[in-house]
N, C-alpha and C positions, 0 to 999 in steps of 0.2 A: 504493500500500500504506500501511497504518497501522502504524508501527513504533515499539516502545518501546525506548529505549536507556538502559542503565545503565552508569556508569563512575565512576571516582574523579575528581571535578571539580577536580583540582589541576594543578600544572605538570609532572607526569610525562607521559611519552610516550603511555601508554595513554589517559589522559583527553583529551589533545590530539587523538589520532587519532580517538577516538570522537566528539568534538565536531565535528571537521572533516567526518567521515563524515556525521553528521546534517545539517550545513549543506549539503553537496553533494547529499544525497538530497532534501532539501526543495526545493532549486533545480530538481530534476528532477520535482517534482510530488508527491512522497510526503509524507504527514503524519507528522511526527516528534515523539515524546513522550519527553523526557528525564526520567528518574525517578532522583533522587539527593538527597543531603543538602544540596547547595549548587549554586548556578548555575555550570555549567562555565565555566572561565576564558575560553575563546575564543568563548563563545556570544554575548556582546555584548548589544546592545539588541534590541528587538522585531524579529522577522523573520517574514514570512508562512510558515505551515505549520510553525512551530517552537513547541512547547509545553513548558513546564517544570513539573514536579510535585515539590514538595519533600517529602522524607521527614522527618517530625518524630519524634524519639526522646525519649520521656519518661524521666525519671530518678526512681527510687524508692529509698529507703534499703535495700530488699531486694537491689537489684542492685548488685554491686560495679562491673560494667561494663554500660553501657546496651546492650540487645539490638538493635543496629542491624539485623542481618540479618533479624530477625523483623518489625521495623517496615517494612523495605524490602519483604519478601514481601507484607505486607498492602497496602502502597501499590501495588505492581505489580498485584496482583489487582484492586484498586479501579479503577485507571486502565484496565487491560485490558478490564474489563467495561463501564465507563462509556463508553469511546471505541471499543469494538469493535476492539481491536488485533488485527492479523493475526499478529504474532509479537513476541517479545522478543529483542533482540540485546544480550548482556551482554559487557562487556570486563573481563577479569581474572577468573580462575576463582573465587577465594575472596574474599568470600562471595557474589558476585553470582550465580554459577550455582546455588548452593544456594538462595538466596532465590527465584530464578526458578522452580526446581523446586517449591518450596512453593506459589508463586502458581499454578503450573500444576495442582497437585493440588487446590488450593482451588476451581478453576474447572472441574474435569474433567467434571462432569455437565451443564454449561451453556455452556461456551465453550472451543473448541480453541485452545491457545496454545503453538505450537512455540517452542523455545529454540535460539538460535545462540550459541555461546560463542567469543569470539576470545581467544586466548592471546597475551600480549605479551612475556613474558620472565621477569621475576622471580617471577611467579605459578607458574612451572614450575621455574626454576633455583634459586630461593631459598626462597620460601614453601612451594611444593609438596613440596620434598624434606625439609622439616622433619618428623621422625617424627610430631609432633602433628597435622599437616595432611595428610600423605601419603594416608591412606585416603580422606578426604573429597574431596580434590582429584581423585584418580583416579575416584571415584564421580561427581563433578560432570561431569567430561569425558565419561565413558562414557554418562551419561544424557542428554547434550545431543542435540538433534535434528540439529544441524550443528556442526562444529568447524572453525575456521580458525586459522592461525598467520601471523605477519607475515614469516616467512622459512623457507626450507628447513632452515636450521640448527635453528630452534626446533621444527619438525615432527619432525626426526630425534631431537632431544633429548627431546621429549615421548614418542615411541614407546619410546625407550631407557629412560627413567626409569620410566614408568608402564606400559609394555607395552600401550599402547592398540592395539586391533585395528580400531576403527572408522575409516572414511576421514577423513582430515584434509586440508583444502584450504589451500594456501598462497596467501594474497592479501596481497601486500606493501604496505607503507606507501606513501603517495601525497602529491603536492603539486600545488596549483593554480598552474600556470605563468602564469596571467593575473594572479595576485595577487603571487606571488614572482617578481620580475624583476630583472635586473642594473641597476645604476645607470647612467644616461646618462653621468654624470660624478661621480666620488667627491669628496666635499666635505671633503677633508683633505690634508695634506701628508705627514706621517710615516706609513709603512705601519702598518696595523692588523691585529692578530691578534684573533680572537674565539673565545670559548668560551661555550656556552649549555648549562646543565644545571640539575638540582635540587641540585647540590653534595653529593650523597651520596658516601661513600668510593669506591664502585665507579667513579665518574667521574674520579677521580684529578686533582682540580683543582690540587693542589700541583705536579703535573707541568707544568701550564701555566706556573706562575711560574718553574719551573726552565728550561723551554724558552725563555722570554723572556730570562732571564739569559744563556743560551748564545747566542741569536740576536744579542743586542745587542753581543756581542764582535766581531761582523762587520759588522752593518748596523743602522741605527736601526729601531726598532719600538715600538709601543705596544700593550698588551694590554687588551681589553675583556672583562669577565667579567659575563655576564648570568645572573641566577638567584640563588638563596639556598638555604641549608641548612646542615647541620652542619659542612661544610668551609670555610665562608666565613671565620670568624675565624682558623683556622690559616693560610689562604691570605693574609689581610691581614698576619698576623704574619710569615710567611716573606718576603713582598715587602719589608717594612721591614728585616728582618734582612739581606737580600741587597743592600740599598741601591738597589732599583729601584721603591720605592713610588710615586715620581712618574710612573712609566711604566706604571702599572696603574690602571685605573678599574673600580671595582665598581659596576655599574649596578642591582643588585637585580633583582627580578622584573619582566619586561617582557611586556606584553600584546600588543604589536604588533611581533613580531620580524621581520615582513616589511619593516619600515622600517629595521631594524637591520642585517640581513644584507648588503644591498647596499653598505653603507659599509665593509665589511671586505675585506681582501685574502686572508686565509687563515683557515680555521676549524681550531681545535685540538680534536680529540676523542681524548684519550689514555686512554680508558676501559679498565678491567680486563676488562669484558665488555659487549657490546651485542648484543641479539638482531637489531637492524636498524641503527639509527643515524639517527633521524628528523632530528635537527639537521643532520647532514651532507647529507641530501637537500634540505632547505630551503635550505641554503647553496649547494649545487650549482645549484639552480634560479635563484639570484641571481648565478651566475657566480663564486662564491667557491670557491677550491680547498681541499678538505679534506686535512689531514694527520691521519691516524687510526691506530688500532692494528689489527693483523691478528688479529681475534678474533670469535667468534660469527658473526653474519650479515653483518658489515660487508663482507666480500669479495663478497657478492651485490649490493652497492650500488656500491662503489668499485672501479674497475679500476686497479690499481697502475701508476703512470707515465703513465696516459692522462688520467683525469679527477680524479686525486688520488693520494695516497701512503698506503701501509700499512707500518707498522713494528712491531716487537715491543713488547709492553706493557712499560713502564718504561724503554725505551731512549731516554733524553733526548737523547743526542748525535745519534742517527740522526734523530729527529723534528725536532730543531733544524736539522740539516743540510738537511733537506727544505724547511723554512721559508725558510732562507737561499737555497736554490736558486730557489725561487719568487720571492722578493723581489728578487733581484739579476739575474735573467735575464728581461728584459721579454718576449722572444719566447716563451720556455717558459711564462711566466705567461699570456700571451694565448691560447696554444694550449690549455692545460689549462683555463682559464676557459671557453672556448668549448665544449670537450668536456664539461665538467661540466654546463653548461646543456643541451647536446644530449642527454646521458644522461638528465637529469631529464625533459625533454620527451618523449623517444621511449620511455622505459621505465616511468616512474612518474607521469606526469601523471594527474590525476583523470579526464580523458576516457577513459583506458585502464583505470584500476583500478576506479572506482566501478561500472561495468557488471558486473564480476565479482561484486561483492556483490549486485547486483540479481538476477543469474542464480542465485546461491545461494539467495536468499530464495524465488524462484519454485520452485526445486527442492525446498526443504524444505516449502513450502506444498502441493506436489503429492503429498507422501508420504501 
């Protein structure tokens, strides 16, 4: 198949999933055309069957805000016609679904172009519920030829908020377990806690600093923070104020997290809300035990007490206690590490999940 993919090419989960999906589909023989304003962060260098088409947005004094969605629609139509795309798969409802619909209308007399929309979370729970965007988000979802969500939680939330009557297929996030693997031997002495995110407030990065402070009352530990965003400076300041700055390393944005995860012992994911929790899945594939919050779609990924722990949002003491439990009980750590890897392999490996997308593509094309 010839598939167009549009996503936000940033460090957020939706862009990462869309890029990894494209790479996996290309490896299976499909021709993938990324259409967006910048090269997706995980796309890397040249790969066979992967094509990138940049969306250029012109600025004019008349426009207070450059009309990206219109430029995107034009580029989608151009690429679809020139390369005879079979379908467009857009990630994040606004504005990508609307742009895809415009492209579809532009080509309706000469080229059939079905649209599949994958909802990732904040496009529903945050952006979509904004009164300014609610009507057009609902319209975009309902007009898509196929709809997927990354968790059962998000499907139920979408139906609840928007009253969607069309079928919505849950296709959960995935991980390539040949790429994400446990380290043969960890290259460090002091136990390492790891947090990976875009440092938005919803990720509660400051909780990671407070968890480390509490953990260090009982056992040595060092915290690695990978990513960047609005909460980085407050986190750096809090670490200094608590006197643990020497035990926290801010790594900034990381392009090869598959090399980073295996060097950690515990993943911290204290988020206010997660529709799935991709970082936890990638950590689990590397045998890293996640300590996360019991919110959103996370319980669909982590089985409490088996392959990770789930505690209440904001409960620093409980999350810290779980970290201490993992770090001080070698037997429990080994069992949970193995269970985390097994869960990733048996439930979320690309070999199991990518065929679900391929089946949906065929279903939509047959309509």
